N, C-alpha and C positions, 0 to 999 in steps of 0.2 A: 504493501499500500502505499501509494507515496507522502508524502507530506505536505502539510498544509501550502506549504510556502513553493512548491514544483506545485502544486495543483491551482497553484495562483497563476503561476508566471505558465505555465501549460496553457490553461482558458485568454489569459492574454493574446497566446502567440497565436491561438485561434481563429478568437475573435476578430486580431488583427488584421488576417490574408495572410500573412506573412510568408507562405510559400506557396505562391502561384510563380515562380520562377522571374519577380522584379527585383534581384538584387537589389536596387537604390531604394523599393518599399519595406524590403526583408532589411536593410542597416537601419535605416530611420524608427520601422517596429523596436530593431533590440535597443537602439539609445532611446527609445519613450518610455523602456520597459519601467517598470516601478522602480526608481531613484533611490539609489543606495544613499542614507542619511550619511554627510560628512561626521565621524567624530568628531570631537572637541582636539584628541592628540592625534590628531593626521594633516598634515598637510598634503594638498594636492598641487604639483607645478605644470603647466601641460609648457610641452618643450617639443623643436623640431628635431629629430633625427634621423639628418642626411634626408628631410623630404615626405618623412614617414610619421602621422602626429603621433604623440608619445606623453607620458606624462612620470614627473618624480610621484613617489606616493612613500612621505619622508613621516613615521612617526615619531614620538618625542623622545628625545634619548637614544636617536640611531648612531651609531658609532661609525663619523667622519670616512669619508674613503672607502665606505661597504655600501655592495649593492648587489641587489639580485634581478638578473633580465627575466623578462618574463616577458614571451611571446604566445598570444592568444591565438588558439584559433579560428575558423572561419573558412576556410578554405580560400582567400584573399579573394573574398566577398563581402564578409558581415563582422561586424565586431568591428569596437573603438576602446580606448580606451575608460571610457563612463561607464563600456557595456559590462567589465570585467570588474569594476573596482570593489564589489562585497572582497571579491577573491583576491587581487593584488594589497587590499588592507590589511587583509589576515597573513599574506605571505611578507608582509612588510614588518608586522609586529612581533611574527613569530621568528626572523631572519635577526 
């Protein structure tokens, strides 16, 4: 049985008609997914990584000079830094 959070996300995806083959529509739908609330102990800084939109996700007390590079999936078609903030926030904290 799926969690209530997963069920809510799946309902959002189905309702948005995201899987019609329109890649631009899929990208927009994923970025409109329920936003991950910004925790008080995290900062997000949008950056350009050689022409690719990226962001630094930095928790309070982070060790300067250390980083984890997370490359999200999506088949070069969907997703953005905002889409994966929940995951990258947890990775930043635990790293």
